[in-house]
MARVEX-596072 format. One record per atom (N, C-alpha, C): residue in one letter; atom name; x, y, z. Coordinates in steps of 0.1 Angstrom, whole numbers. Layout:
<pts>
PT   resn   name       X       Y       Z
PT      A     CA       X       Y       Z
...
</pts>
This chain:
<pts>
PT   resn   name       X       Y       Z
PT      X      N    -137    -128     142
PT      X     CA    -121    -121     146
PT      X      C    -119    -105     151
PT      X      N    -119    -105     165
PT      X     CA    -116     -94     171
PT      X      C    -111     -84     163
PT      X      N    -118     -70     164
PT      X     CA    -115     -56     159
PT      X      C    -104     -49     168
PT      X      N     -97     -40     161
PT      X     CA     -91     -38     171
PT      X      C     -93     -24     175
PT      X      N     -95     -19     188
PT      X     CA    -105     -10     192
PT      X      C     -98       5     187
PT      X      N     -84       6     186
PT      X     CA     -77      16     179
PT      X      C     -80      17     167
PT      X      N     -87       9     165
PT      X     CA     -91      15     147
PT      X      C    -105      18     146
PT      X      N    -111      17     156
PT      X     CA    -129      20     152
PT      X      C    -128      31     157
PT      X      N    -137      39     142
PT      X     CA    -136      54     144
PT      X      C    -152      57     155
PT      X      N    -156      70     153
PT      X     CA    -169      74     163
PT      X      C    -177      64     159
PT      X      N    -178      61     144
PT      X     CA    -192      52     138
PT      X      C    -191      40     140
PT      X      N    -183      35     154
PT      X     CA    -181      21     150
PT      X      C    -182      16     162
PT      X      N    -176      24     167
PT      X     CA    -167      22     186
PT      X      C    -178      18     195
PT      X      N    -189      18     192
PT      X     CA    -206      14     202
PT      X      C    -205       0     196
PT      X      N    -201      -2     182
PT      X     CA    -208     -22     175
PT      X      C    -200     -27     187
PT      X      N    -209     -39     192
PT      X     CA    -205     -51     199
PT      X      C    -198     -62     188
PT      X      N    -211     -65     180
PT      X     CA    -202     -78     172
PT      X      C    -205     -71     158
PT      X      N    -191     -76     155
PT      X     CA    -188     -73     140
PT      X      C    -189     -85     125
PT      X      N    -195     -82     116
PT      X     CA    -198     -92     106
PT      X      C    -185    -100     105
PT      X      N    -185    -119     102
PT      X     CA    -174    -120      99
PT      X      C    -166    -119      88
PT      X      N    -156    -124      84
PT      X     CA    -145    -118      74
PT      X      C    -144    -127      61
PT      X      N    -148    -130      52
PT      X     CA    -152    -143      44
PT      X      C    -146    -132      34
PT      X      N    -134    -146      25
PT      X     CA    -123    -142      15
PT      X      C    -125    -160      12
PT      X      N    -119    -159      -2
PT      X     CA    -117    -171     -11
PT      X      C    -103    -167     -14
PT      X      N     -93    -176      -7
PT      X     CA     -79    -172     -18
PT      X      C     -77    -174     -27
PT      X      N     -83    -185     -37
PT      X     CA     -81    -182     -49
PT      X      C     -90    -169     -53
PT      X      N     -91    -161     -49
PT      X     CA     -98    -148     -51
PT      X      C     -93    -135     -45
PT      X      N     -81    -136     -43
PT      X     CA     -76    -127     -29
PT      X      C     -62    -125     -37
PT      X      N     -59    -112     -38
PT      X     CA     -43    -107     -42
PT      X      C     -44     -97     -35
PT      X      N     -26     -98     -30
PT      X     CA     -21     -88     -27
PT      X      C     -13     -76     -35
PT      X      N     -15     -67     -27
PT      X     CA     -11     -56     -37
PT      X      C      -2     -46     -25
PT      X      N      12     -45     -32
PT      X     CA      20     -35     -24
PT      X      C      18     -25     -30
PT      X      N      25     -15     -21
PT      X     CA      23       3     -31
PT      X      C      34      10     -30
PT      X      N      39      19     -38
PT      X     CA      51      24     -34
PT      X      C      60      22     -28
PT      X      N      64      10     -27
PT      X     CA      75       6     -21
PT      X      C      89       5     -24
PT      X      N      94      21     -31
PT      X     CA     102      19     -43
PT      X      C     118      25     -33
PT      X      N     126      25     -42
PT      X     CA     138      29     -42
PT      X      C     136      49     -32
PT      X      N     132      55     -39
PT      X     CA     128      69     -40
PT      X      C     128      68     -21
PT      X      N     114      65     -21
PT      X     CA     111      63     -11
PT      X      C     114      57       1
PT      X      N     120      46      -1
PT      X     CA     124      39      14
PT      X      C     142      42      15
PT      X      N     146      46      10
PT      X     CA     164      39      10
PT      X      C     167      51      16
PT      X      N     176      54      25
PT      X     CA     182      61      33
PT      X      C     191      70      27
PT      X      N     201      64      22
PT      X     CA     212      73      13
PT      X      C     207      72       4
PT      X      N     197      74      -6
PT      X     CA     189      81     -19
PT      X      C     181      91     -20
PT      X      N     171      92     -29
PT      X     CA     160      99     -35
PT      X      C     158     113     -24
PT      X      N     147     109     -16
PT      X     CA     145     113     -11
PT      X      C     148     122       5
PT      X      N     152     111       8
PT      X     CA     161     105      23
PT      X      C     171     124      20
PT      X      N     180     118       6
PT      X     CA     188     126       3
PT      X      C     188     146       2
PT      X      N     170     141      -2
PT      X     CA     165     156      -1
PT      X      C     167     166      11
PT      X      N     160     154      17
PT      X     CA     154     162      32
PT      X      C     168     165      44
PT      X      N     181     151      37
PT      X     CA     192     156      49
PT      X      C     192     172      41
PT      X      N     195     176      29
PT      X     CA     197     191      25
PT      X      C     190     201      28
PT      X      N     180     196      30
PT      X     CA     171     208      32
PT      X      C     172     206      51
PT      X      N     177     201      55
PT      X     CA     178     200      74
PT      X      C     164     195      74
PT      X      N     154     187      71
PT      X     CA     145     180      79
PT      X      C     145     164      79
PT      X      N     158     160      81
PT      X     CA     163     146      81
PT      X      C     154     143      93
PT      X      N     160     148     107
PT      X     CA     157     145     121
PT      X      C     143     140     119
PT      X      N     133     150     119
PT      X     CA     119     148     118
PT      X      C     112     131     111
PT      X      N     123     130     100
PT      X     CA     120     119      89
PT      X      C     121     103      90
PT      X      N     132     107     102
PT      X     CA     139      95     110
PT      X      C     130      79     113
PT      X      N     118      86     121
PT      X     CA     109      75     128
PT      X      C     102      75     119
PT      X      N      99      77     104
PT      X     CA      88      70      91
PT      X      C     102      63      84
PT      X      N     115      70      87
PT      X     CA     120      53      79
PT      X      C     121      45      92
PT      X      N     122      42     104
PT      X     CA     125      36     112
PT      X      C     116      22     113
PT      X      N     101      28     109
PT      X     CA      90      25     110
PT      X      C      92      12      99
PT      X      N      95      22      85
PT      X     CA      97      12      75
PT      X      C     110       0      75
PT      X      N     120       1      80
PT      X     CA     132     -11      83
PT      X      C     132     -20      96
PT      X      N     122     -15     101
PT      X     CA     120     -21     118
PT      X      C     105     -29     116
PT      X      N      97     -28     108
PT      X     CA      79     -31     110
PT      X      C      75     -36      93
PT      X      N      75     -22      86
PT      X     CA      68     -26      74
PT      X      C      74     -35      64
PT      X      N      86     -33      62
PT      X     CA      93     -42      55
PT      X      C      94     -53      55
PT      X      N      97     -60      68
PT      X     CA      98     -71      68
PT      X      C      83     -77      71
PT      X      N      74     -71      81
PT      X     CA      59     -74      73
PT      X      C      57     -82      62
PT      X      N      60     -67      49
PT      X     CA      54     -69      36
PT      X      C      62     -87      29
PT      X      N      76     -86      36
PT      X     CA      85     -97      30
PT      X      C      79    -113      39
PT      X      N      74    -111      49
PT      X     CA      63    -122      55
PT      X      C      48    -125      46
PT      X      N      42    -114      45
PT      X     CA      31    -117      39
PT      X      C      37    -119      20
PT      X      N      45    -114      17
PT      X     CA      49    -116       2
PT      X      C      54    -132       2
PT      X      N      58    -139      11
PT      X     CA      65    -149      10
PT      X      C      51    -159      14
PT      X      N      41    -158      19
PT      X     CA      30    -169      23
PT      X      C      25    -164      13
PT      X      N      19    -153       4
PT      X     CA      13    -154      -7
PT      X      C      21    -163     -17
PT      X      N      31    -162     -20
PT      X     CA      42    -164     -27
PT      X      C      39    -183     -31
PT      X      N      37    -187     -11
PT      X     CA      45    -200     -10
PT      X      C      26    -208     -10
PT      X      N      13    -200     -12
PT      X     CA       2    -206     -12
PT      X      C      -2    -206     -29
PT      X      N       5    -199     -41
PT      X     CA       2    -197     -51
PT      X      C     -13    -189     -55
PT      X      N      -7    -181     -47
PT      X     CA     -16    -167     -45
PT      X      C     -13    -154     -58
PT      X      N     -23    -149     -59
PT      X     CA     -19    -138     -66
PT      X      C      -9    -127     -64
PT      X      N       1    -117     -65
PT      X     CA       4    -109     -65
PT      X      C      10    -102     -74
PT      X      N       3     -90     -69
PT      X     CA       5     -71     -77
PT      X      C      13     -65     -71
PT      X      N      21     -54     -79
PT      X     CA      25     -39     -71
PT      X      C      20     -30     -79
PT      X      N      19     -18     -75
PT      X     CA      19      -6     -76
PT      X      C      28       6     -75
PT      X      N      31      11     -87
PT      X     CA      43      21     -84
PT      X      C      40      34     -88
PT      X      N      49      46     -87
PT      X     CA      49      55     -89
PT      X      C      62      54    -103
PT      X      N      57      59    -121
PT      X     CA      62      58    -124
PT      X      C      60      60    -141
PT      X      N      65      74    -143
PT      X     CA      61      79    -160
PT      X      C      71      74    -171
PT      X      N      62      71    -179
PT      X     CA      66      68    -193
PT      X      C      78      78    -198
PT      X      N      73      94    -198
PT      X     CA      84     101    -200
PT      X      C      96     107    -193
PT      X      N     107     106    -196
PT      X     CA     116     111    -191
PT      X      C     113     123    -187
PT      X      N     107     133    -188
PT      X     CA     107     149    -184
PT      X      C      94     150    -175
PT      X      N      89     138    -174
PT      X     CA      73     134    -171
PT      X      C      59     141    -176
PT      X      N      63     145    -185
PT      X     CA      49     155    -191
PT      X      C      33     143    -190
PT      X      N      39     134    -187
PT      X     CA      27     125    -186
PT      X      C      20     123    -173
PT      X      N      30     127    -165
PT      X     CA      24     131    -146
PT      X      C      13     135    -141
PT      X      N       2     131    -136
PT      X     CA      -9     140    -132
PT      X      C      -7     151    -127
PT      X      N     -16     162    -126
PT      X     CA     -11     177    -119
PT      X      C      -9     169    -109
PT      X      N     -13     165     -98
PT      X     CA     -12     162     -85
PT      X      C       3     156     -82
PT      X      N      10     151     -91
PT      X     CA      24     145     -90
PT      X      C      35     158     -95
PT      X      N      27     163    -105
PT      X     CA      37     178    -111
PT      X      C      34     191    -101
PT      X      N      30     190     -87
PT      X     CA      25     203     -81
PT      X      C      41     207     -75
PT      X      N      45     219     -69
PT      X     CA      53     217     -61
PT      X      C      52     214     -50
PT      X      N      60     210     -42
PT      X     CA      65     204     -25
PT      X      C      63     192     -23
PT      X      N      65     188     -17
PT      X     CA      67     173     -12
PT      X      C      59     162     -25
PT      X      N      49     166     -32
PT      X     CA      45     153     -37
PT      X      C      50     155     -50
PT      X      N      57     164     -56
PT      X     CA      63     170     -71
PT      X      C      73     154     -72
PT      X      N      72     148     -83
PT      X     CA      74     133     -80
PT      X      C      80     131     -96
PT      X      N      89     133     -98
PT      X     CA      95     122    -117
PT      X      C     101     116    -112
PT      X      N      99     105    -119
PT      X     CA     102      92    -111
PT      X      C     101      82    -129
PT      X      N     112      82    -138
PT      X     CA     105      74    -149
PT      X      C     106      65    -148
PT      X      N     102      54    -155
PT      X     CA      98      39    -156
PT      X      C     109      33    -155
PT      X      N     118      37    -161
PT      X     CA     133      26    -157
PT      X      C     144      28    -147
PT      X      N     138      44    -145
PT      X     CA     152      44    -134
PT      X      C     149      40    -120
PT      X      N     161      37    -115
PT      X     CA     166      35    -104
PT      X      C     156      37     -89
PT      X      N     151      49     -94
PT      X     CA     142      55     -82
PT      X      C     126      44     -79
PT      X      N     125      46     -94
PT      X     CA     112      42     -93
PT      X      C     111      23     -90
PT      X      N     120      20     -92
PT      X     CA     122       5     -88
PT      X      C     119      -3     -78
PT      X      N     109     -12     -72
PT      X     CA     104     -14     -66
PT      X      C     121     -22     -50
PT      X      N     119     -15     -38
PT      X     CA     130     -22     -32
PT      X      C     136     -38     -33
PT      X      N     148     -36     -31
PT      X     CA     149     -51     -35
PT      X      C     145     -63     -21
PT      X      N     140     -58     -15
PT      X     CA     135     -73       0
PT      X      C     120     -75      -9
PT      X      N     117     -63     -14
PT      X     CA     103     -66     -22
PT      X      C     100     -68     -35
PT      X      N     111     -68     -41
PT      X     CA     114     -73     -52
PT      X      C      98     -81     -63
PT      X      N      97     -75     -76
PT      X     CA      86     -86     -82
PT      X      C      96     -98     -84
PT      X      N      85    -108     -85
PT      X     CA      90    -120     -94
PT      X      C      81    -123    -107
PT      X      N      89    -130    -120
PT      X     CA      84    -129    -134
PT      X      C      72    -134    -132
PT      X      N      59    -127    -135
PT      X     CA      44    -134    -136
PT      X      C      38    -128    -125
PT      X      N      45    -119    -118
PT      X     CA      37    -110    -106
PT      X      C      31     -98    -114
PT      X      N      26     -91    -117
PT      X     CA      20     -78    -122
PT      X      C      22     -67    -118
PT      X      N      27     -58    -121
PT      X     CA      32     -43    -119
PT      X      C      25     -38    -125
PT      X      N      19     -24    -119
PT      X     CA      11     -12    -124
PT      X      C      19      -2    -121
PT      X      N      18       5    -133
PT      X     CA      25      17    -134
PT      X      C      16      29    -132
PT      X      N      15      41    -126
PT      X     CA       7      51    -123
PT      X      C      16      60    -123
PT      X      N       8      73    -128
PT      X     CA      15      88    -120
PT      X      C       1      96    -118
PT      X      N      -4      85    -105
PT      X     CA     -17      90    -100
PT      X      C     -13      89     -83
PT      X      N     -19      90     -76
PT      X     CA     -18      85     -65
PT      X      C     -26      69     -60
PT      X      N     -36      69     -66
PT      X     CA     -40      57     -63
PT      X      C     -37      46     -76
PT      X      N     -37      35     -71
PT      X     CA     -32      26     -83
PT      X      C     -47      21     -91
PT      X      N     -59      28     -88
PT      X     CA     -71      23     -97
PT      X      C     -74      32    -105
PT      X      N     -68      50    -102
PT      X     CA     -70      60    -113
PT      X      C     -64      55    -128
PT      X      N     -65      62    -136
PT      X     CA     -59      63    -148
PT      X      C     -48      47    -154
PT      X      N     -49      35    -147
PT      X     CA     -46      26    -144
PT      X      C     -53      10    -153
PT      X      N     -50       2    -157
PT      X     CA     -57     -12    -160
PT      X      C     -57     -17    -148
PT      X      N     -58     -15    -138
PT      X     CA     -53     -24    -125
PT      X      C     -67     -29    -124
PT      X      N     -77     -22    -119
PT      X     CA     -90     -27    -116
PT      X      C     -93     -39    -130
PT      X      N     -96     -34    -139
PT      X     CA     -98     -44    -147
PT      X      C     -92     -59    -148
PT      X      N     -74     -57    -146
PT      X     CA     -68     -69    -144
PT      X      C     -72     -80    -135
PT      X      N     -80     -73    -120
PT      X     CA     -88     -78    -114
PT      X      C     -93     -88    -115
PT      X      N    -105     -82    -127
PT      X     CA    -118     -88    -129
PT      X      C    -116     -97    -138
PT      X      N    -101    -100    -144
PT      X     CA    -104    -110    -152
PT      X      C     -94    -120    -152
PT      X      N     -89    -117    -140
PT      X     CA     -85    -127    -130
PT      X      C     -91    -132    -118
PT      X      N    -106    -128    -117
PT      X     CA    -111    -135    -107
PT      X      C    -109    -128     -94
PT      X      N    -103    -118     -89
PT      X     CA    -101    -114     -77
PT      X      C    -113    -108     -69
PT      X      N    -117    -110     -59
PT      X     CA    -128    -105     -53
PT      X      C    -122     -96     -41
PT      X      N    -116    -100     -32
PT      X     CA    -108     -93     -23
PT      X      C     -95     -89     -28
PT      X      N     -89     -80     -23
PT      X     CA     -74     -73     -23
PT      X      C     -69     -65     -11
PT      X      N     -56     -75      -7
PT      X     CA     -50     -70       5
PT      X      C     -43     -59       3
PT      X      N     -38     -47       9
PT      X     CA     -35     -38       1
PT      X      C     -22     -33      14
PT      X      N      -8     -28      11
PT      X     CA      -2     -28      22
PT      X      C       8     -15      15
PT      X      N      18      -8      17
PT      X     CA      26       2      14
PT      X      C      30      18      23
PT      X      N      31      24      13
PT      X     CA      32      39      14
PT      X      C      25      48       5
PT      X      N      25      64      10
PT      X     CA      18      62      23
PT      X      C       7      62      26
PT      X      N       4      57      40
PT      X     CA      -8      53      45
PT      X      C     -21      64      42
PT      X      N     -18      77      44
PT      X     CA     -30      86      42
PT      X      C     -27      94      28
PT      X      N     -20      91      19
PT      X     CA     -24      94       5
PT      X      C     -21      81      -7
PT      X      N     -13      74     -12
PT      X     CA      -8      63     -18
PT      X      C     -23      52     -14
PT      X      N     -18      51      -3
PT      X     CA     -25      41       0
PT      X      C     -41      39       3
PT      X      N     -41      51      10
PT      X     CA     -58      55       8
PT      X      C     -66      60      -3
PT      X      N     -58      61     -10
PT      X     CA     -66      64     -22
PT      X      C     -72      54     -31
PT      X      N     -63      42     -29
PT      X     CA     -64      33     -34
PT      X      C     -72      22     -32
PT      X      N     -74      22     -15
PT      X     CA     -79      15      -7
PT      X      C     -97      24     -15
PT      X      N    -102      30     -12
PT      X     CA    -111      41     -17
PT      X      C    -117      34     -26
PT      X      N    -103      36     -37
PT      X     CA    -109      32     -55
PT      X      C    -113      17     -58
PT      X      N    -109      11     -50
PT      X     CA    -111      -2     -49
PT      X      C    -128      -7     -43
PT      X      N    -125      -2     -33
PT      X     CA    -140      -2     -23
PT      X      C    -147       0     -33
PT      X      N    -148      16     -41
PT      X     CA    -158      21     -45
PT      X      C    -163      10     -53
PT      X      N    -153       6     -61
PT      X     CA    -153      -5     -74
PT      X      C    -161     -16     -71
PT      X      N    -164     -21     -59
PT      X     CA    -172     -32     -54
PT      X      C    -160     -47     -49
PT      X      N    -148     -45     -47
PT      X     CA    -140     -54     -43
PT      X      C    -143     -51     -28
PT      X      N    -135     -65     -22
PT      X     CA    -135     -63      -8
PT      X      C    -122     -59      -7
PT      X      N    -119     -50       6
PT      X     CA    -103     -47      10
PT      X      C    -102     -52      24
PT      X      N     -86     -53      22
PT      X     CA     -79     -54      39
PT      X      C     -68     -46      38
PT      X      N     -68     -36      43
PT      X     CA     -57     -29      50
PT      X      C     -47     -30      60
PT      X      N     -36     -41      58
PT      X     CA     -26     -43      67
PT      X      C     -19     -35      72
PT      X      N     -24     -29      86
PT      X     CA     -20     -22      93
PT      X      C      -3     -17      92
PT      X      N       3     -32     105
PT      X     CA      18     -33     100
PT      X      C      26     -29      88
PT      X      N      21     -36      79
PT      X     CA      24     -31      65
PT      X      C      25     -17      56
PT      X      N      21      -5      60
PT      X     CA      23       2      61
PT      X      C      31      17      71
PT      X      N      26      27      63
PT      X     CA      36      39      67
PT      X      C      29      51      65
PT      X      N      25      62      72
PT      X     CA      26      75      68
PT      X      C      40      84      75
PT      X      N      37      95      72
PT      X     CA      46     108      76
PT      X      C      46     103      92
PT      X      N      40     104      95
PT      X     CA      38     107     111
PT      X      C      25      90     113
PT      X      N      34      88     127
PT      X     CA      20      81     134
PT      X      C      12      81     138
PT      X      N       6      97     141
PT      X     CA      -8     108     142
PT      X      C     -11     102     124
PT      X      N      -7     101     115
PT      X     CA     -18     102      99
PT      X      C     -19      87     102
PT      X      N      -8      80     105
PT      X     CA      -9      68      98
PT      X      C     -22      67     107
PT      X      N     -24      62     122
PT      X     CA     -36      60     130
PT      X      C     -46      68     123
PT      X      N     -51      78     124
PT      X     CA     -58      85     118
PT      X      C     -69      77     100
PT      X      N     -58      82      93
PT      X     CA     -64      73      78
PT      X      C     -69      61      88
PT      X      N     -57      51      93
PT      X     CA     -67      38      89
PT      X      C     -80      37      97
PT      X      N     -84      47     107
PT      X     CA     -92      47     118
PT      X      C    -104      58     109
PT      X      N    -106      62     100
PT      X     CA    -111      67      90
PT      X      C    -114      58      78
PT      X      N    -109      48      74
PT      X     CA    -108      39      66
PT      X      C    -116      27      73
PT      X      N    -113      19      83
PT      X     CA    -119      10      88
PT      X      C    -131       8      90
PT      X      N    -134      -2      82
PT      X     CA    -149      -8      82
PT      X      C    -160      -1      74
PT      X      N    -154       6      64
PT      X     CA    -162      15      60
PT      X      C    -160      13      42
PT      X      N    -150      11      40
PT      X     CA    -138      12      30
PT      X      C    -128      -2      29
PT      X      N    -124      -5      40
PT      X     CA    -115     -20      45
PT      X      C    -116     -24      56
PT      X      N    -109     -37      59
PT      X     CA    -114     -42      71
PT      X      C     -97     -36      72
PT      X      N     -95     -32      89
PT      X     CA     -79     -29      90
PT      X      C     -77     -44     101
PT      X      N     -66     -48      95
PT      X     CA     -60     -61     102
PT      X      C     -43     -61      99
PT      X      N     -41     -65     112
PT      X     CA     -28     -72     112
PT      X      C     -18     -78     101
PT      X      N     -11     -81     103
PT      X     CA      -2     -92      94
PT      X      C      -4    -105      99
PT      X      N      -3    -109     113
PT      X     CA      -4    -121     120
PT      X      C     -24    -123     117
PT      X      N     -26    -115     117
PT      X     CA     -44    -112     114
PT      X      C     -51    -121     102
PT      X      N     -42    -108      96
PT      X     CA     -40    -115      78
PT      X      C     -39    -128      77
PT      X      N     -22    -132      77
PT      X     CA     -21    -145      77
PT      X      C     -30    -154      82
PT      X      N     -37    -154     100
PT      X     CA     -45    -163     100
PT      X      C     -59    -167      95
PT      X      N     -63    -153      86
PT      X     CA     -79    -155      80
PT      X      C     -76    -162      69
PT      X      N     -64    -161      61
PT      X     CA     -64    -168      49
PT      X      C     -60    -182      50
PT      X      N     -53    -184      62
PT      X     CA     -50    -198      67
PT      X      C     -62    -204      69
PT      X      N     -71    -202      77
PT      X     CA     -84    -206      80
PT      X      C     -92    -210      71
PT      X      N     -91    -205      59
PT      X     CA     -99    -201      43
PT      X      C     -92    -215      32
PT      X      N     -81    -212      35
PT      X     CA     -68    -225      26
PT      X      C     -79    -233      18
</pts>
């Protein structure tokens, strides 16, 4: 499979032959990260805060990418996994206490990363377009990475998973932390570039370039589906 040169870093820009990506669909899981009401909706949560602060204009490209690219491609990928009876999982920011005392220091910090999202609140739920079905695993986290402070890695091993296809937001924070955590723990990782978004395209592209070939294979939705189809 050809590699998109756009996401090849200094370390790999002169490489001509890349190893073939191999996976077993029966041992492959989808992980959708943080595509929650708080972050995605334009009339709720963070969007309202940005509007009150007079910062909404600079966040419009992020929301446009979510609406036009990220959510539709996640829907396609999610449908493909469900249609082929493959494992579907979700990671979401959600604290167990209403006051958020159980949050990590990062999520208690001042500024943009200060997130108080109780587990049963509307803000913490995955968006309707990507709502989990019964029998699909939802992991709640009070950290950026889905793998830190949760039982996610244990669950993957119990299910015999070897490869995780990661999507979600934001590319340079929770997605990147999760990709690295999975890779460091021995899992093969595919990060689907057009199923992710960061605050800016510059941050999105930079993070994918840094992670690609070291912590994950960066592929498009089309290439990911084609790869799995070829191994079914």
